[in-house]
C-alpha positions, -999 to +999 in steps of 0.1 A: +557+544+733+557+538+703+538+566+676+535+572+643+551+601+626+535+612+594+566+630+574+569+661+552+533+678+563+537+712+582+504+715+603+518+759+606+506+759+572+468+756+578+452+794+586+418+781+578+402+783+617+384+751+625+364+742+658+386+738+690+394+697+699+417+681+731+449+669+723+441+630+737+454+609+711+487+586+708+477+554+730+481+518+722+456+511+691+441+545+691+435+536+652+414+513+661+391+534+681+392+566+654+384+547+627+360+531+612+355+501+588+330+512+567+325+544+544+296+541+556+300+543+593+326+568+583+301+591+568+286+592+601+312+601+625+317+567+631+289+566+655+284+529+652+279+514+685+242+511+686+237+500+647+245+467+634+261+451+599+286+435+585+315+456+600+303+452+636+330+428+645+348+463+648+329+488+663+304+465+683+303+426+680+265+424+690+254+441+658+266+411+645+230+396+647+215+422+626+232+405+596+200+399+574+206+373+549+250+379+550+266+408+537+305+417+530+320+456+525+352+466+516+366+501+527+395+521+510+409+552+528+439+569+514+454+589+538+479+619+540+520+614+530+510+581+514+496+568+543+462+545+538+437+524+557+421+498+544+393+470+563+372+444+546+345+426+568+318+403+564+292+385+584+269+354+574+244+337+595+255+302+611+215+291+621+189+312+633+200+337+657+236+335+652+258+348+632+295+347+625+319+381+611+350+388+606+377+418+593+404+425+584+421+462+586+448+475+578+471+506+581+498+519+567+521+546+572+542+545+536+576+554+535+599+577+565+631+589+572+648+568+597+675+587+617+696+584+646+695+601+681+719+620+667+700+631+639+718+614+609+695+600+581+699+564+575+669+555+547+635+550+553+611+532+568+573+524+575+547+510+600+525+489+592+494+475+616+470+447+608+441+437+626+424+409+624+389+402+645+366+373+643+333+380+664+301+365+669+267+377+674+235+361+689+202+371+696+197+369+733+161+374+737+133+401+713+151+431+726+184+417+729+221+407+708+252+404+731+286+395+708+323+389+713+355+396+692+386+378+689+413+404+681+449+394+664+468+426+660+500+429+648+523+460+646+558+461+628+582+494+621+614+490+608+630+455+617+611+453+647+570+434+650+548+424+677+516+408+679+491+404+706+455+390+714+426+405+726+387+408+733+361+427+729+323+418+746+295+442+730+256+443+736+227+461+717+191+465+725+154+478+705+134+494+721+093+504+716+086+529+686+120+527+668+145+530+699+176+513+699+209+517+719+245+497+719+271+494+745+307+476+736+335+467+758+367+474+743+399+456+750+376+441+777+406+411+773+434+438+765+463+428+739+501+439+745+530+446+723+563+446+725+582+463+696+615+468+713+614+475+749+583+493+756+553+468+764+521+485+751+489+476+769+458+486+750+439+510+774+398+500+779+370+514+763+334+519+767+313+528+739+279+534+742+251+551+726+212+558+719+196+559+685+162+562+665+153+543+634+114+557+618+102+559+584+082+583+563+058+556+538+091+543+515+115+563+534+139+552+562+153+575+589+184+567+612+197+591+646+228+573+661+255+591+686+281+576+703+299+583+736+333+567+742+353+569+775+386+555+776+417+551+801+445+547+792+460+544+822+456+554+854+464+590+852+435+607+831+407+595+812+397+606+772+360+617+765+346+614+730+316+618+713+301+616+675+266+622+659+253+602+625+223+608+608+211+584+578+178+589+554+170+570+530+159+600+502+148+580+469+137+546+472+130+518+450+150+502+421+182+521+427+180+540+462+199+572+473+209+573+513+222+602+524+246+604+554+258+631+576+278+632+610+296+651+637+323+640+661+349+653+687+371+660+655+357+665+620+326+669+603+317+644+583+290+634+549+286+607+525+257+584+501+248+552+495+235+540+461+227+505+454+217+486+427+204+451+433+224+435+457+255+459+459+256+494+470+284+523+465+289+539+495+312+574+495+320+596+527+343+626+534+354+635+567+359+673+568+393+674+594+415+702+606+440+687+585+425+682+552+397+667+535+396+627+537+377+605+513+368+572+522+351+547+497+332+514+501+313+485+483+291+464+500+278+429+487+242+416+503+240+376+497+208+356+490+197+378+459+202+349+432+214+311+441+229+291+417+197+273+412+179+303+408+204+309+377+205+276+363+164+284+359+166+316+346+188+303+320+161+274+309+137+303+310+155+321+287+161+289+265+125+283+263+122+320+252+142+316+228+129+284+212+094+301+216+101+335+196+120+308+166+087+286+164+072+327+161+093+338+134+086+304+112+048+306+116+051+338+102+071+334+077+049+303+063+016+321+068+002+336+037-027+362+031-060+357+026-083+372+002-111+394+015-145+374+023-168+389-007-207+378-002-209+375-040-184+344-042-208+327-023-210+295+006-177+283-011-159+316-005-169+322+029-159+281+037-123+286+024-121+325+047-131+303+073-103+282+069-074+305+064-085+322+099-083+285+114-055+281+100-038+317+110-047+309+150-035+274+148-002+293+138-004+318+163-008+344+138-034+370+156-034+396+136-040+382+102-065+363+118-083+396+133-080+414+099-095+382+079-124+380+105-126+419+102-133+414+065-157+387+069-177+400+094-179+429+065-188+411+040-215+388+056-223+403+085-252+376+093-232+351+091-230+338+130-197+317+128-179+346+127-183+361+167-180+327+179-144+323+156-139+358+175-144+344+210-126+321+201-094+342+183-092+363+218-097+333+241-065+321+225-047+353+226-058+355+263-043+322+268-008+331+250-008+363+268-008+344+298+013+319+293+044+348+283+037+369+310+040+336+332+073+332+319+084+370+323+070+366+360+098+338+362+125+352+343+119+385+364+124+372+396+151+351+393+170+379+381+163+396+411+140+422+399+110+418+419+093+453+406+091+438+376+080+409+387+050+417+408+037+436+380+038+412+357+028+387+377-005+416+385-011+414+352-015+378+345-034+374+382-058+402+366-063+376+338-062+345+349-068+346+390-067+316+403-033+311+391-018+293+418+021+290+405+021+335+397-001+341+430+031+326+447+054+345+428+037+376+436+039+370+472+077+363+469+082+393+447+065+413+475+082+400+503+115+409+488+105+438+485+095+444+521+132+427+533+148+454+508+128+482+524+133+465+562+095+460+569+102+426+584+067+421+590+052+428+560+071+402+537+063+379+571+028+381+565+034+378+527+056+347+529+034+327+554+006+332+527+028+316+500+039+287+522+001+285+525-005+280+489+022+263+479+040+238+507+061+224+485+082+255+477+113+253+490+128+291+487+096+301+501+098+280+535+133+291+540+129+327+536+101+329+560+121+310+585+149+337+583+125+362+581+105+352+613+133+348+637+141+386+622+107+395+633+109+382+666+139+404+674+121+440+665+106+458+687+087+474+662+066+453+644+095+440+622+106+469+613+142+471+609+159+496+628 
């Protein structure tokens, strides 16, 4: 069997104690079982068989069906002696209940010294291993997903190289009250590689593990476990295990998630920090050889479409035009002299005319000051209270107009909390404004989706569709979330 040897490292130099673990490595394709495909799963000790996400083609293809509107994630992992590992994964819905996913993974050894059978050196070489995985996840029932992954494996060492195909199968289950479980048969159809003389057959790996998800208010918690049974040959079997924990400790606009884990070989920890559709993930593995760092970046699709972006640009242009008009009106306004009841009716008529001009130009503060001055000079003039009511009504209408524009801009920019706050302000002034009501429901639904509360999001989207059946975005998102709710076992709460 061809084995990767990392040069320049003397393990005997380590004197710090570490918990014992079995010497059970060295089987073909071990890197595809030992490494995770994301910083998130690495921070959770690779206990990933019950989890969903874009990297599920790597761990359990049934988890691809828990992909929301689609995601992509990248992992970079420097290793010992210039070795490196990278993985790029994504998944996307093909139709309701069906998801496609892909993962590209690479493990490189860096340069190693080449020697012959007599120990004589002859330059250097490196070993490269690649895996291209094409996965499919399907929602089979309301509580079970299934999936499969077709794998292309390629290995090269010095002047030798070989390729082979394999197949993985997986199932994922959701129970009541937040329970979930995953089962995966890795190498159900094993890949076979021959670099020079010896043919390697990837062993069957059974991955199984339950998990439990729950929430406390806006905070979300997840416990995941995994037990692996590996059969490299007829004479031996290998058993491995892992436990991971994840907690959304700081919900909000930039949520912070902390992660911990332990498995048969190392302790792990990490965090995830999100902002809109982008999340940065970090993981560290405390191994007996060294500290290993993992860096990840995740992009969630479905936040801002090109059409929405065009709408935002149009809104900004209208706002800029309105701002220019207000500036022009302010520079063209003029101060009116204070009302003086000694100057008689002609003086008051002039003041009232100046107030109406200021109101027409949008000079609300100037008009209010002139009304205050005129009321102080002639409290008995019945025209002034009516003019004040007209002024306040115009101010309210203009405020509603500006706030409605803010709602549209915030929503189109993906700032759903700000959009919801602005919409609620408009509805307090104009409770029958249908367009603002729809955007308020859409904003609340988007916030619920971000928290994994799909059932609550579905209720908001249903009301939005009922208010405006022609609003295509609401109808499309309602159908997607409705499908997510149908497969959740806790009333639409994310596992």
